[in-house]
N, C-alpha and C positions, 0 to 999 in steps of 0.2 A: 498537449501536442496536437496541433490542428491537422486534420486530414480531411479529405473529401468525404462526402456522405457514403459512397459505396465502400470505401476502405473501412470507415468507422463501423458500418453495419455488418461487415463480414465477420463471422466468428473467427477469433484469433486462436491459432494453435501454434504458439511459439514459446520458446523458452525465455527465461530471463536473460537480458543482455549479459554478455560474458562478464564474470566477476572474478577479480583476483582476490583470493582468500585473504591475502595480506592487506587488501584495501578495506576490509570490513573492520571498522574501528570499534563498533559495539553492536550488540543485538539484544533483543528482548522477545519473549514469547509467552503466550498464555493460552491455556485450554479454556474453551467456552462450552457451556452446557448446550444441549440441543433444544433450547427454548428461546423464544424471541426476546426475552429479557436480557439475553446475552449481548444484544446490540448495545445496550446501555453500559454494560460492563466493559465491552470492547472500547467504547469511547472513553471511559474513565482510565483504562489501562493506557490508551494512546495518549491521553492528556498528561498523565504522570510520567510516561516515558519521554515524551517530547520535552516536558519541563526539565527533566533530569539531563537531557541532551542539549539543553539551551536552544530548543527549536520551538518553543511555545508559540511564536508568531506564525507558525505553519499549521497550528491546530485546526483552524476552520476548514481548510481544504482537505487536509489529511483525515480529519474526523468524518467528514462527509463521505469520502471514498471508503474508509474502513467500515462505516455503517452500511453502505451499499454492498460491499463485498461480503460482509458477515450476513446481512439480510438475505442476499441471494443464496449463500451456502445453506442457510437454515430453511429457506423456502423451497429451494429446488434440488438440493443435493443430499439432504438428510432424510431418509425414509422414516416414517413415523414409528416403525417397529425396530429401527436400527439401534436405538438406545438399549434394547434388551439383548440384541445379538452380541455386542462386544462392550459390556458395561465398563470394563477396565480401560478402554481406549477412548480418549476424547473424540467426539464426533467432528468438532470444528476447532481449529487452532489458528490463532493470529500470531504472525511473526512480524516484527519491525526490525529492519537492519539499517544501520547508518554506515554509509561508505563515503569515501572521499568525494564530496560534492553531490552525493545522492542519498535519498531515503527510499527504501523499498518497503512496502506494506504487502504482505502475502497472507492469504487465507487458505488453509488446507481443509478439505472436506472429503467424505468417503465416496463420492460419486466419480466414476471415470468420465461421465458425460461433460463435454465442454460447455461453457456458458453460451446461452442463446441470445443473440441480439435481435432487436426488432428489425423487421424488413420495411422497406419504403412503403409498402401497401397496407401496413397495419395501422390501427387507429391510435394516433399519438395523443388523442384527448383522453385516453383511459387514465385512471388514477394510479395505476401501477405499470411496471414494465419499462421504466426509463432508467433504471439503475446503472446499466452499463454505459448509457449515453452520458450520465453524470460522471461516472468514473473517467470516461474518455475526455470530458470537458475540463475536469478539475485536476487531473494528473498530467504528467508529461509523457506518459506511455503506459500501456498495460498489456497483459497477455495471460496465457495459462499454459500449463503443461501437465501431462499425466504423471503420477508418481511411478517409480520403478521399484523393482525388487519385491520385497515382502510388503511394502507399503501399498495400501489400496487408496484409490481416489485421485485427486488432482490438487494443484495449487493454482490459484488465481492471484496475480500480483499487479501492483500499480507502482510506478516509479515517479518520484518527485525529484527534480533537480534543485539543489540547494545553492543559494548564492554564496559565494565565498565571502568571508568577513572583509570588510573594508580595511585596507591598509592605510595607516596614517602616513603622511609624507615624513620622511626622515628630516630631523632638524639639521641645519647646516653645521658642520663641524668647524669650529674656528681654527685658524692656522695656529701652529705652535707659537706661544708667546703673545698672541693677540688677545685683546680685551674682548669679552663677550659683548655682543650687540645688546643695547638696552632699548626696548620698544618705546 
């Protein structure tokens, strides 16, 4: 989703676009350990899920975005001592939802702090810190929202528009009693 630089760099605090629960055709979720090796596991989970949903052709873009979202959660949202606080709760969770014409990738983490985007005056030649710019570039939209109720933390999500399957033109129906056309 192309936007101008100032919009892209402003931290997003918005909810997922309105979803009709009936529109969710399928979903999958996995808990990820609070270790950087979890990024590889998130990519494998994404690959197998997209293949099951016959969306394997979207793997490259979706996998890159999932990798960035999971990496950001592990790097910025999971305190090093958090694994000892609540060992029975997963620290990071990846959710994939397929909706009518859309795919949503959402990563839940324990921090209430929103994702921080680079500002225009920061060093863009640095080796890290461009993850949300990649998410913006490869998805059709993204945002985040804090969790409510007893859940702690936030969800950062990315939206991918799916192209509708190509409809084949209908074969002409011969008139009653007519011979079928022979090519």
